[in-house]
C-alpha positions as CSV (number, residue, x, y, z in Angstrom):
1,M,51.9,196.0,-6.5
2,S,55.5,196.7,-7.2
3,T,55.8,193.4,-9.1
4,K,53.4,194.9,-11.7
5,L,54.1,198.6,-11.6
6,S,57.5,200.3,-11.0
7,D,58.0,203.3,-8.8
8,S,58.8,205.4,-11.8
9,D,55.5,204.3,-13.4
10,F,53.7,205.4,-10.2
11,D,55.5,208.8,-10.3
12,N,54.3,209.3,-13.8
13,L,50.8,208.3,-12.7
14,K,50.8,210.8,-9.8
15,Y,51.9,213.6,-12.1
16,A,49.3,212.8,-14.7
17,I,46.5,212.7,-12.1
18,E,47.6,215.9,-10.4
19,H,47.6,217.7,-13.8
20,D,44.3,216.2,-15.0
21,I,46.1,214.6,-18.0
22,L,44.5,211.2,-17.7
23,D,40.9,209.9,-17.5
24,M,40.6,208.8,-13.8
25,S,37.9,206.2,-14.6
26,R,40.3,204.4,-16.9
27,I,43.1,204.7,-14.3
28,T,40.8,203.2,-11.7
29,T,40.0,200.2,-14.0
30,D,43.7,199.7,-14.7
31,V,44.6,199.8,-11.0
32,E,41.9,197.2,-10.2
33,E,43.2,194.9,-12.9
34,L,46.7,195.2,-11.4
35,K,45.4,194.5,-8.0
36,K,43.5,191.4,-9.2
37,A,46.7,190.1,-10.9
38,E,48.7,190.5,-7.8
39,V,46.1,188.7,-5.6
40,L,45.9,185.8,-8.1
41,E,49.7,185.6,-8.3
42,K,49.9,185.2,-4.5
43,H,46.8,183.0,-4.1
44,P,48.1,179.6,-2.7
45,F,45.2,177.4,-3.8
46,A,44.2,176.1,-7.2
47,I,41.3,177.5,-9.2
48,W,39.2,175.0,-11.1
49,Q,35.9,174.6,-12.9
50,G,33.6,171.9,-11.8
51,K,31.5,169.5,-14.0
52,N,28.5,171.7,-13.3
53,G,30.2,174.7,-14.9
54,S,30.8,176.6,-11.7
55,W,34.2,177.8,-10.6
56,Y,35.8,176.9,-7.3
57,T,38.8,177.7,-5.1
58,N,39.8,177.7,-1.4
59,V,40.7,180.6,0.8
60,P,42.3,180.6,4.2
61,C,39.9,180.2,7.2
62,E,41.0,180.1,10.8
63,T,37.8,178.5,12.1
64,S,37.9,175.5,9.6
65,P,39.7,172.3,10.8
66,D,41.9,172.2,7.7
67,G,42.5,176.0,7.7
68,R,40.6,176.6,4.5
69,K,37.1,177.1,3.1
70,K,35.8,176.5,-0.4
71,I,34.1,179.4,-2.3
72,K,32.1,179.0,-5.5
73,R,30.9,181.4,-8.3
74,S,29.1,180.9,-11.6
75,T,32.0,182.4,-13.7
76,K,35.7,182.7,-13.4
77,E,35.5,186.5,-13.4
78,K,33.1,186.5,-10.5
79,L,35.3,184.1,-8.6
80,E,38.4,186.3,-9.1
81,A,36.4,189.3,-7.9
82,A,35.4,187.4,-4.8
83,L,39.0,186.5,-4.2
84,V,40.1,190.1,-4.3
85,K,37.3,191.1,-1.9
86,E,38.1,188.2,0.4
87,Y,41.7,189.2,0.7
88,E,40.8,192.9,1.2
89,E,38.9,191.9,4.3
90,H,42.2,190.8,5.9
91,I,44.2,193.9,4.9
92,D,44.7,196.7,7.4
93,I,43.0,199.5,5.5
94,P,43.0,202.9,7.3
95,T,40.0,205.1,8.0
96,F,39.3,208.4,6.4
97,G,40.6,210.2,9.5
98,E,43.8,208.2,9.4
99,C,44.2,209.0,5.7
100,F,43.6,212.7,6.4
101,K,46.4,212.7,8.9
102,M,48.8,211.0,6.4
103,Y,47.6,213.4,3.7
104,Q,48.2,216.5,5.9
105,D,51.7,215.4,6.9
106,Y,52.7,214.5,3.4
107,T,51.5,217.8,1.8
108,L,53.3,219.8,4.6
109,E,56.6,217.8,4.4
110,C,56.9,218.1,0.6
111,G,56.0,221.8,0.6
112,K,52.7,221.6,-1.2
113,V,51.0,223.7,1.5
114,S,52.1,226.2,4.1
115,K,51.8,225.6,7.9
116,N,49.0,228.2,7.9
117,T,47.0,226.1,5.3
118,Y,47.8,222.9,7.2
119,D,46.3,224.4,10.4
120,R,43.3,225.7,8.5
121,K,42.5,222.3,7.1
122,D,43.0,220.7,10.6
123,N,40.5,223.2,12.0
124,D,38.0,222.4,9.2
125,Y,38.4,218.7,9.8
126,H,37.6,219.0,13.5
127,R,34.7,221.4,12.8
128,F,33.0,219.5,10.0
129,I,34.2,215.9,9.8
130,E,35.3,214.7,13.2
131,G,32.5,212.7,15.0
132,T,30.3,212.3,11.9
133,G,31.1,208.7,11.2
134,L,33.0,209.6,8.0
135,D,36.1,210.0,10.0
136,T,36.0,206.4,11.4
137,S,34.9,204.7,8.1
138,R,37.5,202.6,6.3
139,I,38.6,204.6,3.2
140,D,37.9,201.6,0.9
141,R,34.3,201.2,2.1
142,I,33.1,204.8,1.6
143,R,30.8,205.0,-1.4
144,E,29.7,207.9,-3.5
145,E,26.3,208.1,-1.8
146,D,28.1,208.3,1.6
147,I,30.0,211.5,0.4
148,M,26.8,213.1,-1.0
149,M,24.9,212.3,2.3
150,F,27.8,213.7,4.3
151,L,27.8,217.0,2.3
152,D,24.0,217.2,2.7
153,D,24.4,216.7,6.5
154,V,27.0,219.5,6.7
155,L,24.8,221.9,5.0
156,N,21.9,221.0,7.3
157,R,24.0,221.2,10.5
158,F,25.5,224.6,9.5
159,R,22.6,226.0,7.4
160,G,22.9,229.7,7.1
161,T,26.1,229.9,9.1
162,I,28.7,228.3,6.8
163,A,30.3,230.5,4.1
164,R,30.5,229.1,0.6
165,K,34.3,229.5,0.7
166,A,34.5,227.3,3.9
167,F,32.3,224.7,2.2
168,N,34.5,224.7,-0.9
169,N,37.6,224.2,1.4
170,L,35.8,221.2,2.9
171,K,35.2,219.7,-0.5
172,G,38.9,220.3,-1.3
173,I,39.9,218.3,1.8
174,I,37.7,215.3,0.8
175,T,39.1,215.4,-2.8
176,G,42.6,215.6,-1.5
177,V,42.3,212.7,1.0
178,F,40.8,210.3,-1.5
179,S,43.3,211.2,-4.2
180,Y,46.2,210.8,-1.8
181,A,44.8,207.4,-0.6
182,K,44.3,206.1,-4.1
183,V,47.4,207.4,-5.9
184,Y,50.1,207.7,-3.2
185,K,49.1,204.9,-0.8
186,R,47.5,202.7,-3.5
187,Y,44.4,201.9,-1.4
188,T,41.2,200.8,-3.1
189,C,38.8,203.7,-2.9
190,I,36.5,205.8,-5.1
191,Y,37.7,208.8,-7.0
192,V,35.7,211.8,-5.8
193,K,37.0,214.8,-7.6
194,E,34.3,214.9,-10.3
195,L,31.6,213.9,-7.9
196,V,32.5,216.6,-5.4
197,S,32.9,219.3,-8.0
198,M,29.4,218.6,-9.4
199,Y,27.9,219.0,-5.9
200,S,26.6,222.6,-6.1
201,P,24.0,223.5,-3.5
202,S,21.8,226.6,-3.5
203,S,23.2,229.9,-2.3
204,R,20.3,230.0,0.2
205,Q,22.0,227.3,2.3
206,F,25.1,229.4,2.9
207,K,25.8,232.4,5.1
208,P,24.6,235.5,3.3
209,K,27.3,237.6,1.7
210,E,27.9,240.9,3.3
211,F,27.7,243.2,0.3
212,K,27.6,246.4,2.4
213,E,30.8,248.1,3.3
214,Q,33.1,245.7,1.6
215,V,34.9,248.7,0.2
216,F,35.5,252.3,1.1
217,N,33.4,254.6,-1.0
218,D,34.9,257.6,-2.8
219,D,34.2,260.1,0.0
220,E,35.7,257.8,2.6
221,V,38.8,257.2,0.5
222,D,39.3,261.0,0.2
223,M,38.8,261.4,3.9
224,I,41.4,258.7,4.7
225,I,44.0,260.2,2.3
226,S,43.5,263.7,3.5
227,H,43.7,262.8,7.2
228,I,46.9,260.8,6.8
229,L,48.5,263.6,4.8
230,Q,47.6,266.2,7.5
231,H,48.2,264.2,10.6
232,Y,50.1,261.0,10.0
233,W,52.5,261.7,7.1
234,D,55.4,260.9,9.4
235,S,54.0,257.6,10.5
236,M,55.3,254.5,8.7
237,R,52.2,252.5,9.7
238,H,49.7,255.1,8.3
239,V,51.7,255.8,5.1
240,G,51.9,252.0,4.7
241,L,48.1,252.0,4.6
242,L,48.2,254.4,1.7
243,F,50.7,252.1,0.0
244,I,48.2,249.2,0.3
245,L,45.4,251.3,-1.0
246,F,47.4,252.3,-4.1
247,T,48.8,248.8,-4.8
248,G,46.0,246.5,-3.8
249,L,48.5,244.3,-1.9
250,R,47.3,241.8,0.7
251,V,48.3,243.1,4.1
252,G,50.6,240.1,4.7
253,E,52.3,240.8,1.4
254,A,52.8,244.4,2.3
255,C,54.3,243.5,5.7
256,T,56.9,241.3,4.2
257,L,58.1,243.4,1.4
258,K,61.9,244.0,1.2
259,L,63.8,246.8,-0.5
260,S,65.1,244.3,-3.0
261,D,61.5,243.5,-4.2
262,F,61.3,246.9,-6.0
263,V,62.2,246.8,-9.7
264,G,63.3,250.3,-10.3
265,D,60.9,252.9,-9.1
266,D,57.8,251.8,-10.9
267,K,57.4,248.0,-10.4
268,L,57.2,245.6,-7.5
269,H,57.8,241.9,-7.3
270,V,55.4,240.3,-4.8
271,Q,57.0,237.0,-3.6
272,R,56.2,236.3,0.0
273,T,53.6,236.8,2.7
274,L,52.9,236.7,6.4
275,S,51.2,233.6,7.7
276,K,49.9,232.3,11.0
277,A,50.7,228.8,12.2
278,K,50.4,226.9,15.4
279,G,53.7,226.2,17.1
280,D,54.6,223.3,19.4
281,D,53.1,225.3,22.3
282,G,49.7,225.2,20.6
283,K,49.7,228.9,20.2
284,S,49.4,230.8,16.9
285,H,52.6,232.5,15.7
286,R,53.3,234.7,12.7
287,I,55.9,233.5,10.2
288,V,57.2,234.9,7.0
289,S,56.5,232.5,4.1
290,D,58.9,232.7,1.2
291,F,56.1,232.3,-1.2
292,P,52.8,234.3,-1.4
293,K,49.3,233.0,-0.8
294,T,48.8,231.3,-4.1
295,E,51.0,230.4,-7.1
296,S,49.5,233.2,-9.2
297,S,50.2,235.7,-6.4
298,N,53.9,235.5,-7.1
299,G,54.3,238.2,-9.8
300,I,55.3,241.7,-10.7
301,I,52.8,244.5,-10.5
302,L,53.0,248.1,-11.9
303,L,53.1,251.0,-9.5
304,S,50.8,253.9,-10.2
305,N,52.0,257.5,-9.8
306,D,50.3,257.6,-6.4
307,A,52.0,254.4,-5.3
308,I,55.4,255.7,-6.5
309,T,54.9,258.9,-4.5
310,V,54.1,257.0,-1.4
311,Y,57.0,254.6,-2.0
312,K,59.5,257.4,-2.3
313,H,58.1,259.1,0.9
314,M,58.5,255.8,2.8
315,L,62.1,255.7,1.7
316,E,62.5,259.1,3.2
317,L,60.8,258.0,6.4
318,R,63.3,255.2,6.7
319,K,66.2,257.7,6.5
320,L,64.6,259.9,9.1
321,N,64.1,256.9,11.4
322,N,67.6,255.5,10.7
323,E,66.1,252.2,9.6
324,S,68.7,249.8,8.3
325,S,66.6,246.7,8.0
326,D,65.9,245.2,4.6
327,W,62.2,245.1,5.4
328,F,60.6,247.9,3.4
329,M,57.9,248.7,5.9
330,A,60.2,248.7,8.9
331,E,59.8,249.9,12.4
332,N,62.5,249.6,15.1
333,G,64.5,247.2,12.8
334,D,61.7,244.8,12.1
335,Y,58.7,244.5,9.8
336,I,55.4,246.0,10.9
337,T,52.9,243.1,11.4
338,D,49.5,242.8,9.9
339,N,47.7,243.3,13.2
340,K,49.5,246.6,13.8
341,L,48.4,247.9,10.4
342,D,44.8,246.7,10.9
343,K,44.8,248.4,14.3
344,A,46.0,251.6,12.8
345,L,43.3,251.5,10.1
346,R,40.6,250.7,12.6
347,A,41.6,253.6,14.8
348,L,41.7,255.9,11.8
349,C,38.1,254.9,10.9
350,E,37.0,255.7,14.4
351,E,38.7,259.1,14.2
352,L,36.9,259.8,10.9
353,N,33.6,258.4,12.2
354,I,33.2,255.9,9.3
355,T,32.5,252.2,9.5
356,V,35.5,250.3,10.9
357,R,37.0,248.0,8.3
358,S,40.1,245.8,7.9
359,C,43.1,246.3,5.6
360,H,41.7,243.7,3.2
361,K,38.9,246.2,2.4
362,L,41.7,248.5,1.0
363,R,42.6,245.8,-1.4
364,K,39.0,245.4,-2.5
365,T,38.7,249.1,-2.9
366,Y,41.7,249.2,-5.1
367,C,40.3,246.5,-7.4
368,S,36.8,248.1,-7.5
369,E,38.1,251.5,-8.3
370,M,40.1,250.2,-11.3
371,L,37.1,248.3,-12.7
372,E,34.8,251.3,-12.2
373,M,37.4,253.6,-14.0
374,G,37.3,251.3,-17.0
375,V,40.7,249.6,-16.6
376,S,40.7,246.4,-18.6
377,E,39.8,243.3,-16.7
378,K,43.0,241.6,-17.9
379,L,45.1,244.3,-16.3
380,V,43.1,244.3,-13.1
381,Q,43.5,240.6,-12.9
382,E,47.3,240.9,-13.3
383,Q,47.5,243.7,-10.7
384,M,45.4,241.6,-8.3
385,R,47.4,238.5,-9.2
386,H,44.3,236.3,-9.4
387,A,44.5,233.1,-11.3
388,D,40.9,233.4,-12.6
389,I,39.2,236.6,-13.6
390,S,36.0,235.3,-12.0
391,T,37.6,235.7,-8.6
392,T,38.2,239.3,-9.4
393,R,34.6,239.9,-10.6
394,N,32.8,237.9,-8.0
395,H,34.7,238.6,-4.8
396,Y,36.5,241.9,-5.3
397,Y,34.3,244.1,-7.3
398,F,32.0,246.3,-5.3
399,G,30.6,249.8,-6.1
400,T,32.7,252.6,-4.6
401,K,30.4,255.5,-5.7
402,V,28.4,257.4,-3.1
403,E,24.6,257.5,-3.6
404,S,24.5,260.9,-5.1
405,E,26.9,259.8,-7.9
406,K,24.9,256.6,-8.5
407,R,21.7,258.6,-8.8
408,E,23.4,261.0,-11.2
409,Q,24.5,258.1,-13.4
410,I,21.1,256.3,-13.5
411,N,19.4,259.7,-14.3
412,M,21.5,260.0,-17.4
413,I,18.9,257.6,-18.9
414,S,15.8,259.7,-18.7
415,R,13.0,259.8,-21.3
416,L,10.0,261.5,-19.7
417,P,10.0,265.2,-20.5
418,M,8.4,266.1,-17.2
419,A,11.3,264.3,-15.4
420,N,13.9,266.6,-17.0
């Protein structure tokens, strides 16, 4: 449709859709009108109205002796719509699966996603979409009811075993593929963003959340701190665990910190992370991404007094170990990987005879402790670098109080005289 809409116009259209500036239903109507205009411009046969009031034209037909066939409709508008449909039948329109591959490659090449995200979407496609029929359906022939039935089928096939986050990631793939096909490739297809966003199944269909042991309780935190101070104060890995506990950093962010990321002694600029991506050999490799997990994750956080103490001690450990690498959490001239930190924490839990947990639970503990201590939600959100406060509340806030403290708090509200 370059004869009707310039490349710069399409660039503006892409920007508007990506930033939710325009009404997509209106855009769809406009694009359909442009497509009809292009078909009519290239249509080689005359369009006429018969004496009976009906409208006629010819279209190419390989099986007809004269290479054409006549079509008839009651109105000119219906005839033009039939023409568009007739020509679409002879256009090589890709399947959903083919569009997914183009969408994946495009988002990776232009830097919209990391290789880690690319691989995760690829795995989700093979797990949920491949072999369902949606993957082999032409993108222009998929209807809204097909999408709804597909999502219903996924929940039935994976009932009780699929996490809500994984399902939301799947919805993101569907939305992304259709948006890419419509806006970037200019294929005729439905716009699914609003449809998919409104699809909200019951929580009972998902894998139950594991509310227990999502964080370390107060007693466990005290045990971890005391044990590291007594036995591992000279270990960069173990002191690094304390730094994560006192900053709430993701383990991949902590691994890839550089000395230059510290702003004075009391602030820290988080601007990269450690990712996993499949290499040409098909194996997973760790790579340092020059941007953190999300756009909102790139930011400056304040360091508490505890974090500053640990930070200064880690600088001393670097001197003792003659570390010259710019990596802050360095060991033998290189950064300490996430699996090494997780392994250290798991071993520590076993030594203390407490439930074994990953480094991500240190981040959740940091968040939960701040909220329980009455730190403002806005500040907690800034320290966690969440784009939405609901993420902080719904996924990172768990009680850290031990049962005796909880019982003491609920007993503060007591009205029966015999209970006091």
